[in-house]
C-alpha positions in Angstrom: 128.0 111.0 108.4 127.8 114.8 109.0 127.0 115.4 105.3 124.2 112.8 105.5 122.7 114.5 108.5 123.0 117.9 106.8 121.2 116.6 103.7 118.4 115.1 105.8 118.0 118.4 107.7 117.8 120.4 104.5 115.2 118.0 103.0 113.2 118.2 106.1 113.2 122.0 106.1 112.1 122.1 102.4 109.5 119.4 102.6 108.0 120.3 106.0 107.0 116.6 106.5 108.7 113.7 108.2 111.9 112.5 106.4 113.7 109.3 107.1 117.0 108.0 105.9 118.7 104.7 106.5 122.4 103.9 105.8 123.2 100.2 106.1 126.8 99.2 106.9 128.7 96.0 106.0 128.6 95.1 109.8 124.9 94.7 109.5 124.1 97.8 111.5 122.0 100.6 110.1 122.1 104.3 110.9 118.5 105.7 111.0 117.8 109.4 110.9 114.2 110.6 111.1 113.4 114.4 111.0 110.1 115.9 111.5 108.8 119.5 111.8 107.3 120.2 115.2 105.2 122.9 116.9 105.9 123.9 120.5 103.8 122.2 123.2 102.1 119.7 120.8 103.1 116.1 121.6 104.8 114.2 118.8 105.0 110.4 118.5 107.6 109.2 116.0 107.6 105.5 115.1 111.0 103.8 115.1 112.4 101.4 112.6 114.0 98.4 114.5 115.3 98.4 118.1 117.3 101.6 118.7 120.8 101.7 120.1 122.5 105.0 121.0 119.4 107.0 120.3 119.6 110.8 120.4 116.8 113.4 119.8 117.9 116.9 118.9 116.5 120.1 117.3 118.1 121.2 114.0 120.2 123.7 116.0 121.8 120.8 118.0 119.9 121.4 121.2 118.7 118.2 123.0 115.0 117.3 123.2 113.6 115.4 126.2 111.9 112.2 125.1 110.7 108.8 126.2 110.8 105.5 124.2 107.8 103.2 124.5 106.5 100.4 122.3 108.7 101.2 119.3 108.0 104.9 119.4 109.7 108.1 120.6 107.3 110.4 122.4 108.3 114.1 122.9 106.7 117.4 123.7 108.8 120.1 122.0 109.4 123.4 123.7 110.1 125.2 120.5 109.0 125.3 116.9 111.3 123.8 114.3 112.6 120.4 113.2 113.4 117.5 115.5 115.8 114.8 114.4 115.9 111.3 115.9 119.2 109.5 115.2 120.1 106.0 116.2 121.7 102.7 115.2 119.9 99.4 114.9 120.8 95.8 114.0 117.2 95.1 113.0 115.4 97.3 110.6 112.2 95.4 110.7 
């Protein structure tokens, strides 16, 4: 799973646009990783795929990002420039 996250982070850094990856497991769960470049002090709204379980939001350096979840989206106001990654598991990807 660490290599998958690293690949997503590298693609996000190169493309400078939102990047999402989904890994579906035989159990029916899916791991979703959404990475997006952000600018400090500008609010960011990231739409989620499915209902999240075990959601984390971190900068590419591993620092946590404060966030709120509302109506199928993550809302955050970054305090630094860089890339933010939203990671979670879901049983419903629709």
